[in-house]
Structure formats: C-alpha cells, structure tokens
LUMTORGU-382858 format. One record per atom (N, C-alpha, C, CB): y, x, z; atom name; residue in one letter. Coordinates in steps of 0.05 Angstrom, whole numbers, plus 5000, padded with zeros to 4 digits. Each point is the difference from the previous one (the first is absolute). Glycine has a CB too. Layout:
REM LUMTORGU-382858
<c2->Y&c1->X&c3->Z&atome->CA&residu->A>
...
***
This chain:
REM LUMTORGU-382858
<c2->6646&c1->5968&c3->0478&atome->N&residu->M>
<c2->4978&c1->5003&c3->4981&atome->CA&residu->M>
<c2->4975&c1->4988&c3->5013&atome->C&residu->M>
<c2->5021&c1->5041&c3->4978&atome->CB&residu->M>
<c2->4965&c1->4943&c3->5008&atome->N&residu->Q>
<c2->4976&c1->4988&c3->5011&atome->CA&residu->Q>
<c2->4976&c1->5018&c3->4994&atome->C&residu->Q>
<c2->5019&c1->4953&c3->4995&atome->CB&residu->Q>
<c2->4968&c1->5058&c3->5025&atome->N&residu->P>
<c2->4977&c1->5017&c3->4995&atome->CA&residu->P>
<c2->4977&c1->4984&c3->4988&atome->C&residu->P>
<c2->5014&c1->5029&c3->5038&atome->CB&residu->P>
<c2->4969&c1->4984&c3->4947&atome->N&residu->Q>
<c2->4977&c1->4986&c3->4989&atome->CA&residu->Q>
<c2->4982&c1->4989&c3->5022&atome->C&residu->Q>
<c2->5002&c1->5029&c3->4960&atome->CB&residu->Q>
<c2->4984&c1->4949&c3->5033&atome->N&residu->D>
<c2->4981&c1->4987&c3->5019&atome->CA&residu->D>
<c2->5013&c1->4991&c3->5026&atome->C&residu->D>
<c2->4964&c1->5029&c3->4979&atome->CB&residu->D>
<c2->5059&c1->4959&c3->5018&atome->N&residu->T>
<c2->5014&c1->4989&c3->5024&atome->CA&residu->T>
<c2->5006&c1->4970&c3->4994&atome->C&residu->T>
<c2->5020&c1->5045&c3->5012&atome->CB&residu->T>
<c2->4986&c1->4941&c3->5010&atome->N&residu->E>
<c2->5009&c1->4972&c3->4997&atome->CA&residu->E>
<c2->5028&c1->4997&c3->5011&atome->C&residu->E>
<c2->4952&c1->4984&c3->5003&atome->CB&residu->E>
<c2->5063&c1->4999&c3->4985&atome->N&residu->R>
<c2->5027&c1->4995&c3->5008&atome->CA&residu->R>
<c2->5000&c1->4984&c3->5026&atome->C&residu->R>
<c2->5016&c1->5002&c3->4952&atome->CB&residu->R>
<c2->5000&c1->5007&c3->5067&atome->N&residu->V>
<c2->5003&c1->4985&c3->5025&atome->CA&residu->V>
<c2->5030&c1->4999&c3->5006&atome->C&residu->V>
<c2->4955&c1->5015&c3->5018&atome->CB&residu->V>
<c2->5053&c1->4970&c3->5002&atome->N&residu->L>
<c2->5028&c1->4999&c3->5008&atome->CA&residu->L>
<c2->5011&c1->5028&c3->5005&atome->C&residu->L>
<c2->4992&c1->4954&c3->5020&atome->CB&residu->L>
<c2->5030&c1->5052&c3->4967&atome->N&residu->N>
<c2->5013&c1->5026&c3->5004&atome->CA&residu->N>
<c2->4985&c1->5024&c3->4990&atome->C&residu->N>
<c2->5022&c1->4980&c3->5038&atome->CB&residu->N>
<c2->4960&c1->5017&c3->4942&atome->N&residu->G>
<c2->4987&c1->5023&c3->4989&atome->CA&residu->G>
<c2->4972&c1->4995&c3->4990&atome->C&residu->G>
<c2->5026&c1->5026&c3->5031&atome->CB&residu->G>
<c2->4956&c1->4993&c3->4973&atome->N&residu->Y>
<c2->4973&c1->5000&c3->4990&atome->CA&residu->Y>
<c2->4981&c1->5008&c3->5022&atome->C&residu->Y>
<c2->5017&c1->5010&c3->4953&atome->CB&residu->Y>
<c2->4958&c1->4980&c3->5045&atome->N&residu->A>
<c2->4979&c1->5007&c3->5019&atome->CA&residu->A>
<c2->4977&c1->5012&c3->4985&atome->C&residu->A>
<c2->5015&c1->4963&c3->5032&atome->CB&residu->A>
<c2->4974&c1->5058&c3->4978&atome->N&residu->L>
<c2->4976&c1->5013&c3->4989&atome->CA&residu->L>
<c2->4976&c1->4983&c3->5008&atome->C&residu->L>
<c2->5021&c1->5046&c3->5001&atome->CB&residu->L>
<c2->4961&c1->4949&c3->4980&atome->N&residu->R>
<c2->4976&c1->4985&c3->5007&atome->CA&residu->R>
<c2->4982&c1->5017&c3->5018&atome->C&residu->R>
<c2->5002&c1->4976&c3->4956&atome->CB&residu->R>
<c2->4997&c1->5050&c3->5039&atome->N&residu->T>
<c2->4985&c1->5018&c3->5018&atome->CA&residu->T>
<c2->5019&c1->5024&c3->5005&atome->C&residu->T>
<c2->4954&c1->4985&c3->4983&atome->CB&residu->T>
<c2->5047&c1->5024&c3->5042&atome->N&residu->P>
<c2->5018&c1->5023&c3->5006&atome->CA&residu->P>
<c2->4992&c1->5024&c3->4983&atome->C&residu->P>
<c2->5007&c1->4982&c3->5047&atome->CB&residu->P>
<c2->5013&c1->5031&c3->4941&atome->N&residu->R>
<c2->4996&c1->5024&c3->4985&atome->CA&residu->R>
<c2->5026&c1->5014&c3->4995&atome->C&residu->R>
<c2->4960&c1->4980&c3->4977&atome->CB&residu->R>
<c2->5039&c1->5045&c3->5015&atome->N&residu->R>
<c2->5024&c1->5015&c3->4994&atome->CA&residu->R>
<c2->5010&c1->4991&c3->4972&atome->C&residu->R>
<c2->4985&c1->5039&c3->5029&atome->CB&residu->R>
<c2->5041&c1->4959&c3->4968&atome->N&residu->I>
<c2->5013&c1->4994&c3->4975&atome->CA&residu->I>
<c2->5003&c1->5026&c3->4984&atome->C&residu->I>
<c2->5024&c1->4959&c3->5020&atome->CB&residu->I>
<c2->4969&c1->5040&c3->4955&atome->N&residu->D>
<c2->5002&c1->5024&c3->4983&atome->CA&residu->D>
<c2->5029&c1->5003&c3->4990&atome->C&residu->D>
<c2->4951&c1->4995&c3->4985&atome->CB&residu->D>
<c2->5064&c1->5024&c3->5025&atome->N&residu->P>
<c2->5028&c1->5003&c3->4992&atome->CA&residu->P>
<c2->5002&c1->5007&c3->4971&atome->C&residu->P>
<c2->5011&c1->5015&c3->5046&atome->CB&residu->P>
<c2->4970&c1->5000&c3->4942&atome->N&residu->E>
<c2->5001&c1->5007&c3->4972&atome->CA&residu->E>
<c2->5000&c1->4974&c3->4983&atome->C&residu->E>
<c2->4976&c1->5044&c3->5009&atome->CB&residu->E>
<c2->5008&c1->4937&c3->4998&atome->N&residu->A>
<c2->4998&c1->4975&c3->4984&atome->CA&residu->A>
<c2->5024&c1->4983&c3->5003&atome->C&residu->A>
<c2->4951&c1->5002&c3->5005&atome->CB&residu->A>
<c2->5064&c1->5000&c3->5017&atome->N&residu->Q>
<c2->5023&c1->4984&c3->5006&atome->CA&residu->Q>
<c2->5026&c1->5012&c3->4989&atome->C&residu->Q>
<c2->4977&c1->4983&c3->5040&atome->CB&residu->Q>
<c2->5023&c1->5043&c3->4954&atome->N&residu->T>
<c2->5025&c1->5014&c3->4992&atome->CA&residu->T>
<c2->5011&c1->4989&c3->4974&atome->C&residu->T>
<c2->4983&c1->5040&c3->5023&atome->CB&residu->T>
<c2->5001&c1->4959&c3->4956&atome->N&residu->E>
<c2->5011&c1->4991&c3->4974&atome->CA&residu->E>
<c2->5011&c1->4972&c3->5000&atome->C&residu->E>
<c2->4967&c1->5030&c3->4979&atome->CB&residu->E>
<c2->5019&c1->4950&c3->5033&atome->N&residu->P>
<c2->5012&c1->4973&c3->5001&atome->CA&residu->P>
<c2->5026&c1->5000&c3->5017&atome->C&residu->P>
<c2->4954&c1->4980&c3->4995&atome->CB&residu->P>
<c2->5047&c1->5036&c3->5025&atome->N&residu->A>
<c2->5025&c1->5001&c3->5017&atome->CA&residu->A>
<c2->5023&c1->5012&c3->4984&atome->C&residu->A>
<c2->4972&c1->5004&c3->5042&atome->CB&residu->A>
<c2->5023&c1->5017&c3->4943&atome->N&residu->L>
<c2->5021&c1->5013&c3->4984&atome->CA&residu->L>
<c2->5010&c1->4981&c3->4978&atome->C&residu->L>
<c2->4980&c1->5045&c3->5010&atome->CB&residu->L>
<c2->5001&c1->4940&c3->4978&atome->N&residu->T>
<c2->5007&c1->4981&c3->4979&atome->CA&residu->T>
<c2->5017&c1->4977&c3->5012&atome->C&residu->T>
<c2->4957&c1->5011&c3->4975&atome->CB&residu->T>
<c2->5035&c1->4979&c3->5048&atome->N&residu->A>
<c2->5016&c1->4979&c3->5013&atome->CA&residu->A>
<c2->5028&c1->5009&c3->5007&atome->C&residu->A>
<c2->4957&c1->4981&c3->5018&atome->CB&residu->A>
<c2->5045&c1->5044&c3->4993&atome->N&residu->F>
<c2->5026&c1->5011&c3->5007&atome->CA&residu->F>
<c2->5018&c1->5002&c3->4975&atome->C&residu->F>
<c2->4979&c1->5026&c3->5039&atome->CB&residu->F>
<c2->5009&c1->4985&c3->4939&atome->N&residu->A>
<c2->5016&c1->5003&c3->4975&atome->CA&residu->A>
<c2->5008&c1->4973&c3->4989&atome->C&residu->A>
<c2->4975&c1->5042&c3->4991&atome->CB&residu->A>
<c2->5009&c1->4937&c3->5013&atome->N&residu->G>
<c2->5007&c1->4974&c3->4990&atome->CA&residu->G>
<c2->5015&c1->4983&c3->5020&atome->C&residu->G>
<c2->4959&c1->5003&c3->4972&atome->CB&residu->G>
<c2->5052&c1->5009&c3->5048&atome->N&residu->N>
<c2->5016&c1->4986&c3->5021&atome->CA&residu->N>
<c2->4983&c1->4979&c3->5015&atome->C&residu->N>
<c2->5041&c1->5007&c3->4972&atome->CB&residu->N>
<c2->4934&c1->5000&c3->5032&atome->N&residu->G>
<c2->4982&c1->4982&c3->5016&atome->CA&residu->G>
<c2->5006&c1->5001&c3->5029&atome->C&residu->G>
<c2->4965&c1->5006&c3->4965&atome->CB&residu->G>
<c2->5047&c1->5016&c3->5044&atome->N&residu->F>
<c2->5007&c1->5002&c3->5028&atome->CA&residu->F>
<c2->5022&c1->5021&c3->5003&atome->C&residu->F>
<c2->4954&c1->4987&c3->5015&atome->CB&residu->F>
<c2->5060&c1->5012&c3->5007&atome->N&residu->L>
<c2->5021&c1->5020&c3->5007&atome->CA&residu->L>
<c2->4990&c1->5017&c3->5023&atome->C&residu->L>
<c2->5036&c1->4969&c3->4984&atome->CB&residu->L>
<c2->4974&c1->5055&c3->5017&atome->N&residu->V>
<c2->4994&c1->5018&c3->5023&atome->CA&residu->V>
<c2->5027&c1->5008&c3->5012&atome->C&residu->V>
<c2->4957&c1->5018&c3->4979&atome->CB&residu->V>
<c2->5045&c1->4976&c3->5047&atome->N&residu->L>
<c2->5025&c1->5008&c3->5014&atome->CA&residu->L>
<c2->4992&c1->5021&c3->5021&atome->C&residu->L>
<c2->5021&c1->4954&c3->4993&atome->CB&residu->L>
<c2->4995&c1->5067&c3->5007&atome->N&residu->V>
<c2->4996&c1->5021&c3->5020&atome->CA&residu->V>
<c2->5025&c1->5001&c3->5016&atome->C&residu->V>
<c2->4968&c1->5027&c3->4971&atome->CB&residu->V>
<c2->5030&c1->4965&c3->5054&atome->N&residu->G>
<c2->5025&c1->4997&c3->5016&atome->CA&residu->G>
<c2->5016&c1->4978&c3->4988&atome->C&residu->G>
<c2->5000&c1->5049&c3->5014&atome->CB&residu->G>
<c2->5025&c1->4957&c3->4979&atome->N&residu->D>
<c2->5018&c1->4980&c3->4988&atome->CA&residu->D>
<c2->5004&c1->5005&c3->4970&atome->C&residu->D>
<c2->5023&c1->4996&c3->5044&atome->CB&residu->D>
<c2->4959&c1->5020&c3->4944&atome->N&residu->R>
<c2->5003&c1->5006&c3->4971&atome->CA&residu->R>
<c2->4976&c1->4991&c3->4984&atome->C&residu->R>
<c2->5029&c1->5038&c3->5012&atome->CB&residu->R>
<c2->4976&c1->4952&c3->4964&atome->N&residu->Q>
<c2->4979&c1->4992&c3->4982&atome->CA&residu->Q>
<c2->4990&c1->5024&c3->4984&atome->C&residu->Q>
<c2->5019&c1->4953&c3->4997&atome->CB&residu->Q>
<c2->4955&c1->5050&c3->5001&atome->N&residu->V>
<c2->4988&c1->5021&c3->4984&atome->CA&residu->V>
<c2->4999&c1->4991&c3->4971&atome->C&residu->V>
<c2->4973&c1->5018&c3->5040&atome->CB&residu->V>
<c2->5038&c1->4997&c3->4942&atome->N&residu->T>
<c2->5000&c1->4992&c3->4971&atome->CA&residu->T>
<c2->4985&c1->5020&c3->4983&atome->C&residu->T>
<c2->5042&c1->4977&c3->5007&atome->CB&residu->T>
<c2->4953&c1->5047&c3->5004&atome->N&residu->D>
<c2->4986&c1->5021&c3->4985&atome->CA&residu->D>
<c2->4978&c1->5011&c3->5018&atome->C&residu->D>
<c2->5042&c1->5012&c3->4974&atome->CB&residu->D>
<c2->4933&c1->4984&c3->5017&atome->N&residu->L>
<c2->4977&c1->5009&c3->5016&atome->CA&residu->L>
<c2->4997&c1->5030&c3->5000&atome->C&residu->L>
<c2->4978&c1->4957&c3->4991&atome->CB&residu->L>
<c2->5035&c1->5057&c3->4991&atome->N&residu->D>
<c2->4998&c1->5030&c3->4999&atome->CA&residu->D>
<c2->5020&c1->5014&c3->5018&atome->C&residu->D>
<c2->4983&c1->4995&c3->4953&atome->CB&residu->D>
<c2->5036&c1->4990&c3->5058&atome->N&residu->K>
<c2->5020&c1->5012&c3->5017&atome->CA&residu->K>
<c2->4989&c1->5004&c3->5028&atome->C&residu->K>
<c2->5037&c1->4979&c3->4973&atome->CB&residu->K>
<c2->4967&c1->5045&c3->5039&atome->N&residu->E>
<c2->4991&c1->5005&c3->5027&atome->CA&residu->E>
<c2->5018&c1->4985&c3->5020&atome->C&residu->E>
<c2->4981&c1->5045&c3->4986&atome->CB&residu->E>
<c2->5006&c1->4945&c3->5035&atome->N&residu->I>
<c2->5015&c1->4985&c3->5021&atome->CA&residu->I>
<c2->4993&c1->5014&c3->5026&atome->C&residu->I>
<c2->4999&c1->4956&c3->4974&atome->CB&residu->I>
<c2->5021&c1->5049&c3->5041&atome->N&residu->E>
<c2->4996&c1->5012&c3->5027&atome->CA&residu->E>
<c2->4997&c1->4977&c3->5020&atome->C&residu->E>
<c2->5027&c1->5042&c3->4988&atome->CB&residu->E>
<c2->4950&c1->4958&c3->5026&atome->N&residu->L>
<c2->4995&c1->4979&c3->5019&atome->CA&residu->L>
<c2->5003&c1->5012&c3->5028&atome->C&residu->L>
<c2->4969&c1->4976&c3->4969&atome->CB&residu->L>
<c2->5050&c1->5014&c3->5046&atome->N&residu->A>
<c2->5003&c1->5008&c3->5028&atome->CA&residu->A>
<c2->4982&c1->4982&c3->5017&atome->C&residu->A>
<c2->5048&c1->5016&c3->4992&atome->CB&residu->A>
<c2->4946&c1->4994&c3->5032&atome->N&residu->L>
<c2->4984&c1->4984&c3->5019&atome->CA&residu->L>
<c2->5014&c1->4973&c3->5004&atome->C&residu->L>
<c2->4982&c1->5042&c3->5022&atome->CB&residu->L>
<c2->5004&c1->4937&c3->4975&atome->N&residu->G>
<c2->5011&c1->4973&c3->5004&atome->CA&residu->G>
<c2->5012&c1->4987&c3->4976&atome->C&residu->G>
<c2->5009&c1->5015&c3->5045&atome->CB&residu->G>
<c2->4990&c1->4999&c3->4931&atome->N&residu->T>
<c2->5010&c1->4988&c3->4976&atome->CA&residu->T>
<c2->4982&c1->4976&c3->4992&atome->C&residu->T>
<c2->5019&c1->5044&c3->4985&atome->CB&residu->T>
<c2->4994&c1->4934&c3->5009&atome->N&residu->E>
<c2->4985&c1->4976&c3->4993&atome->CA&residu->E>
<c2->4997&c1->4998&c3->4969&atome->C&residu->E>
<c2->5018&c1->4976&c3->5041&atome->CB&residu->E>
<c2->4957&c1->5021&c3->4950&atome->N&residu->V>
<c2->4994&c1->4996&c3->4972&atome->CA&residu->V>
<c2->4990&c1->4972&c3->4996&atome->C&residu->V>
<c2->4988&c1->5049&c3->4994&atome->CB&residu->V>
<c2->5025&c1->4937&c3->4987&atome->N&residu->T>
<c2->4994&c1->4972&c3->4995&atome->CA&residu->T>
<c2->4992&c1->4996&c3->4971&atome->C&residu->T>
<c2->5032&c1->4986&c3->5036&atome->CB&residu->T>
<c2->4946&c1->4999&c3->4960&atome->N&residu->F>
<c2->4991&c1->4992&c3->4973&atome->CA&residu->F>
<c2->5005&c1->4970&c3->4998&atome->C&residu->F>
<c2->4965&c1->5037&c3->4997&atome->CB&residu->F>
<c2->5051&c1->4955&c3->4983&atome->N&residu->L>
<c2->5007&c1->4972&c3->4996&atome->CA&residu->L>
<c2->4988&c1->4991&c3->4973&atome->C&residu->L>
<c2->5042&c1->5004&c3->5027&atome->CB&residu->L>
<c2->4939&c1->4977&c3->4974&atome->N&residu->K>
<c2->4988&c1->4989&c3->4976&atome->CA&residu->K>
<c2->5019&c1->4979&c3->4989&atome->C&residu->K>
<c2->4953&c1->5009&c3->5017&atome->CB&residu->K>
<c2->5052&c1->4993&c3->4957&atome->N&residu->L>
<c2->5018&c1->4981&c3->4987&atome->CA&residu->L>
<c2->4984&c1->4978&c3->4986&atome->C&residu->L>
<c2->5035&c1->5037&c3->4994&atome->CB&residu->L>
<c2->4972&c1->4939&c3->5011&atome->N&residu->V>
<c2->4986&c1->4977&c3->4988&atome->CA&residu->V>
<c2->5020&c1->4982&c3->4987&atome->C&residu->V>
<c2->4964&c1->5002&c3->5034&atome->CB&residu->V>
<c2->5028&c1->4986&c3->4943&atome->N&residu->A>
<c2->5017&c1->4981&c3->4986&atome->CA&residu->A>
<c2->5002&c1->4974&c3->5015&atome->C&residu->A>
<c2->4987&c1->5022&c3->4956&atome->CB&residu->A>
<c2->5036&c1->4966&c3->5044&atome->N&residu->L>
<c2->5004&c1->4975&c3->5013&atome->CA&residu->L>
<c2->4992&c1->4977&c3->4981&atome->C&residu->L>
<c2->5038&c1->5019&c3->5028&atome->CB&residu->L>
<c2->4951&c1->4960&c3->4983&atome->N&residu->M>
<c2->4992&c1->4977&c3->4984&atome->CA&residu->M>
<c2->5025&c1->4987&c3->4987&atome->C&residu->M>
<c2->4960&c1->4993&c3->5030&atome->CB&residu->M>
<c2->5038&c1->5000&c3->4945&atome->N&residu->G>
<c2->5022&c1->4986&c3->4987&atome->CA&residu->G>
<c2->5022&c1->5018&c3->4989&atome->C&residu->G>
<c2->4989&c1->4962&c3->5029&atome->CB&residu->G>
<c2->5008&c1->5065&c3->4975&atome->N&residu->G>
<c2->5021&c1->5017&c3->4991&atome->CA&residu->G>
<c2->4990&c1->5020&c3->4982&atome->C&residu->G>
<c2->5023&c1->4994&c3->5041&atome->CB&residu->G>
***
C-alpha cells in the first residue's frame, strides 16, 4: 500500500518528510486489496485466505506479503 504523500522509488516508496504512517488510514485500502487478490499473505509455508482466522506464530515464523501484478500482453 502506498502511503499518502510519498513518491515511488525502486522497491517501494519514500516519504518526502519523515513521519509516522497512520495505520487507521491504511487498513481499509489494505483489506480491499486483499479481498480483490491484490496480494497474497504467506505464513510459514501456508497461504492465508481468511483474515478472521487466528494464526499461531512461533518464534522465527516467516511472514511474506506478495504483491500480484498483471503481466504485459496477458
């Protein structure tokens, strides 16, 4: 999710001035993107498909967010 008042840079976004990101403002767009298959969430070796399901995280569990993008010409 691109926070407001940022510019796109290689591998992400840069804040024009350092500040805290408002999690409340970022929650709704993130939930909408997840519901629309905008990204995948992997916890360990399993894909998260239901955000209401509790997940037990052990020390060292890897959580991965994969942004899905359409390929050109397809």
